[in-house]
C-alpha positions as CSV (number, residue, x, y, z in Angstrom):
1,M,0.0,0.0,0.0
2,R,1.4,3.4,-1.0
3,F,2.4,6.0,1.6
4,E,-0.3,8.5,0.3
5,T,-3.0,5.9,0.9
6,I,-1.7,5.1,4.4
7,K,-1.6,8.8,5.2
8,S,-5.1,9.3,3.8
9,A,-6.4,6.4,5.8
10,M,-5.0,7.8,9.0
11,Y,-6.6,11.2,8.3
12,L,-9.9,9.5,7.5
13,V,-9.9,7.6,10.8
14,W,-9.0,10.8,12.8
15,K,-11.8,12.8,11.1
16,L,-14.4,10.0,11.6
17,K,-13.6,9.8,15.3
18,F,-13.9,13.5,15.6
19,A,-17.3,13.3,14.0
20,G,-18.4,10.7,16.7
21,V,-18.0,7.6,14.5
22,T,-16.6,4.4,16.2
23,I,-13.8,2.6,14.3
24,R,-14.3,-1.1,14.5
25,E,-11.4,-2.2,12.3
26,D,-8.6,-0.3,10.7
27,G,-6.9,-2.3,8.0
28,G,-5.4,0.7,6.3
29,D,-7.1,0.6,2.9
30,I,-10.2,-1.0,4.4
31,I,-11.8,0.7,7.4
32,L,-14.9,-0.6,9.2
33,A,-16.8,2.1,11.1
34,E,-20.0,2.3,13.1
35,L,-22.1,5.5,12.7
36,P,-23.9,7.0,15.7
37,T,-27.1,5.8,14.1
38,G,-25.9,2.2,14.3
39,E,-25.1,1.5,10.6
40,I,-21.8,-0.1,9.7
41,V,-19.8,1.4,6.9
42,S,-17.0,-0.4,5.1
43,F,-14.6,2.2,3.6
44,H,-12.4,1.0,0.7
45,L,-9.5,3.3,-0.3
46,I,-8.7,2.4,-3.9
47,E,-5.2,3.2,-5.3
48,S,-5.2,1.2,-8.5
49,L,-7.6,0.4,-11.3
50,I,-10.6,-1.5,-10.2
51,A,-12.8,-3.6,-12.5
52,L,-16.6,-3.6,-12.5
53,Y,-16.7,-7.2,-11.3
54,E,-14.5,-6.3,-8.3
55,I,-16.9,-3.5,-7.4
56,K,-19.8,-5.9,-7.5
57,S,-17.9,-8.5,-5.4
58,I,-17.1,-6.0,-2.7
59,L,-20.7,-4.8,-2.6
60,N,-22.0,-8.3,-2.4
61,D,-19.6,-9.3,0.4
62,N,-20.4,-6.3,2.4
63,A,-24.2,-6.7,1.9
64,R,-24.0,-10.3,3.2
65,R,-22.5,-8.8,6.4
66,G,-25.1,-6.0,6.6
67,Y,-22.5,-3.3,5.8
68,H,-22.8,-0.2,3.7
69,T,-20.0,0.4,1.2
70,L,-18.1,3.6,0.4
71,F,-15.4,3.6,-2.2
72,L,-12.8,6.3,-2.0
73,L,-10.4,6.6,-5.0
74,W,-7.0,8.1,-5.2
75,C,-7.8,11.1,-7.4
76,D,-4.4,11.8,-8.8
77,L,-4.0,8.4,-10.3
78,L,-7.5,7.2,-11.1
79,L,-9.8,10.2,-11.9
80,P,-9.8,12.8,-14.7
81,P,-8.5,16.3,-14.0
82,E,-11.0,19.1,-13.1
83,G,-12.6,20.8,-16.2
84,H,-12.0,17.9,-18.6
85,L,-14.7,16.4,-20.8
86,V,-14.5,12.6,-20.7
87,K,-16.4,9.4,-21.7
88,P,-16.4,7.3,-18.5
89,Y,-15.2,3.7,-18.4
90,D,-17.5,0.9,-17.3
91,W,-16.1,0.8,-13.7
92,E,-16.6,4.6,-13.5
93,L,-20.2,4.3,-14.7
94,G,-20.8,1.6,-12.0
95,L,-19.6,4.0,-9.3
96,L,-21.6,6.9,-10.8
97,A,-24.7,4.7,-10.6
98,L,-24.1,4.1,-6.9
99,Y,-23.4,7.6,-5.9
100,Q,-25.6,9.8,-8.1
101,D,-23.1,10.9,-10.8
102,R,-20.2,11.5,-8.4
103,I,-17.2,9.5,-7.3
104,Y,-15.7,10.1,-3.9
105,A,-12.0,10.7,-3.9
106,Y,-8.9,11.5,-1.8
107,E,-5.7,13.3,-2.6
108,T,-2.6,14.4,-0.7
109,A,-0.5,17.6,-0.9
110,G,2.5,17.6,1.4
111,S,1.2,17.0,4.9
112,D,-2.4,17.7,3.9
113,V,-5.2,15.2,2.9
114,F,-8.4,16.1,1.1
115,V,-11.5,14.0,0.8
116,F,-14.1,15.3,-1.7
117,A,-16.6,14.4,-4.4
118,V,-15.7,14.4,-8.1
119,H,-18.8,15.3,-10.0
120,F,-19.4,13.8,-13.5
121,E,-21.9,16.2,-15.0
122,R,-23.8,14.8,-18.0
123,E,-23.2,16.2,-21.5
124,G,-24.7,13.7,-23.8
125,A,-22.5,10.5,-23.8
126,Y,-19.7,12.5,-22.1
127,R,-19.2,13.9,-18.6
128,H,-17.8,17.3,-17.5
129,I,-15.5,16.9,-14.5
130,R,-16.0,19.2,-11.5
131,Y,-14.3,18.8,-8.2
132,G,-16.5,19.4,-5.2
133,Y,-16.1,20.7,-1.7
134,T,-14.0,19.1,1.0
135,L,-16.4,16.7,2.7
136,N,-17.5,16.8,6.3
137,M,-17.5,13.4,8.0
138,A,-20.5,14.4,10.1
139,D,-22.6,14.4,6.9
140,L,-22.0,10.7,6.3
141,G,-25.2,8.6,5.9
142,C,-26.4,5.3,4.5
143,Q,-29.1,4.2,2.1
144,T,-30.2,1.2,0.1
145,I,-30.5,1.9,-3.6
146,S,-31.5,0.1,-6.8
147,P,-29.8,2.1,-9.6
148,G,-30.8,-0.2,-12.5
149,G,-29.0,0.1,-15.8
150,P,-26.5,-2.3,-17.3
151,H,-23.6,-1.7,-15.0
152,L,-24.9,-2.3,-11.5
153,A,-28.4,-3.7,-11.7
154,G,-29.6,-4.9,-8.3
155,T,-30.1,-3.5,-4.8
156,W,-27.1,-2.3,-2.9
157,R,-26.2,-0.8,0.5
158,V,-24.1,2.3,0.1
159,A,-22.8,5.1,2.3
160,H,-22.7,8.7,1.0
161,F,-22.4,12.3,2.1
162,A,-25.9,13.6,1.9
163,A,-25.5,17.1,3.3
164,G,-22.2,17.5,1.5
165,Q,-23.8,16.6,-1.8
166,Q,-26.4,19.3,-1.2
167,A,-23.7,21.8,-0.4
168,A,-21.9,20.9,-3.6
169,S,-24.8,21.7,-5.8
170,D,-26.6,24.5,-3.9
171,G,-23.6,26.4,-2.6
172,R,-23.0,25.5,1.1
173,R,-24.8,24.8,4.3
174,Y,-25.3,28.0,6.2
175,A,-24.8,28.0,10.0
176,P,-26.7,30.1,12.6
177,G,-24.9,33.2,13.7
178,V,-22.7,33.6,10.6
179,P,-23.0,37.2,9.3
180,A,-24.5,37.4,5.8
181,A,-21.4,39.4,4.7
182,L,-19.3,36.3,5.2
183,H,-21.4,34.0,3.1
184,A,-19.4,34.7,0.0
185,C,-16.2,34.1,1.8
186,Y,-17.2,30.6,2.9
187,D,-18.4,30.0,-0.7
188,R,-15.0,31.1,-2.0
189,L,-13.2,28.6,0.1
190,E,-15.8,25.9,-0.7
191,L,-16.7,25.5,3.0
192,H,-19.7,24.9,5.2
193,A,-20.2,27.9,7.4
194,D,-19.8,25.8,10.5
195,A,-16.2,24.9,9.6
196,D,-13.6,25.2,12.4
197,A,-10.3,27.0,12.1
198,E,-8.4,23.8,11.2
199,T,-10.8,23.0,8.4
200,V,-10.6,26.6,7.1
201,K,-6.8,26.4,7.0
202,L,-7.0,23.0,5.2
203,A,-9.5,24.4,2.6
204,Y,-7.3,27.5,2.1
205,R,-4.3,25.3,1.3
206,R,-6.3,23.2,-1.1
207,M,-7.6,26.3,-2.9
208,A,-4.0,27.8,-3.0
209,R,-2.8,24.6,-4.6
210,R,-5.4,25.0,-7.3
211,Y,-5.2,28.7,-8.0
212,H,-1.7,30.0,-7.0
213,P,-0.2,31.7,-10.1
214,D,3.0,29.6,-9.7
215,L,0.9,26.5,-10.2
216,N,-2.0,27.8,-12.3
217,T,-1.4,29.4,-15.7
218,S,-4.9,30.6,-16.4
219,P,-5.2,34.4,-16.9
220,D,-7.4,34.9,-13.9
221,A,-5.3,32.9,-11.4
222,T,-3.8,36.0,-9.7
223,A,-7.3,37.5,-9.2
224,Q,-8.6,34.2,-8.0
225,M,-5.8,33.9,-5.5
226,Q,-6.3,37.4,-4.2
227,A,-10.0,36.7,-3.6
228,I,-9.1,33.5,-1.8
229,N,-6.6,35.3,0.4
230,E,-9.2,37.9,1.3
231,A,-11.9,35.3,2.1
232,Y,-9.5,33.4,4.3
233,E,-8.4,36.5,6.2
234,R,-11.9,37.6,6.9
235,I,-13.1,34.1,8.1
236,M,-10.0,33.7,10.3
237,E,-10.6,37.2,11.8
238,R,-14.1,36.1,12.8
239,L,-12.9,32.7,14.3
240,E,-10.1,34.3,16.2
241,G,-12.5,37.0,17.5
242,Q,-14.8,34.3,18.9
243,Q,-11.9,32.9,20.9
244,K,-11.1,36.1,22.7
245,P,-12.6,36.5,26.2
């Protein structure tokens, strides 16, 4: 198992515990967790190409045990870059059927780990790739679905990020007490408004990796980075002000 996956698994376990989830087994690339609602989720961190029959086998094995399945793919190796127009492979179509046109992913950057949804937005037979917000483990939930279609016909138990999905399509989840003037700042950093300081810092580093002019050659990269810096400063001023007696 690659170092990036080990690091991502450790991060995932830490964030799950912080969200009140009980870790039953930690096998590195396979993590078994019990949600506060009692459902058991089997996380599978995938770092190499996976065939459709392997996806079905994992789903069947977990279903026999009463588990819900969540696949997390190493984005840098397995998923298309943001902004590309692609025709999905069969295994991607299988996952898209499970998770409503998105695939959950992880990536690393230095000491940072990001877990997010990659949206495959339909454009005829092709899909436009859009990277979603960093996911909040407290939004994790379970459902039983019957997607139909040729790739994963049947009934399956899956885990997903319900509130995070809504935030990815509608903007973000507003929190009580957040000034209206800061709504755009949280949107700029692709954050829920209840994010703590550590989450804000992580989101800022992710956005800087995406838009810093040294890494992004688009004409508006400098303006984007300036807006990101301003949003980060305003949010941190608010959070630091809350900590003062």
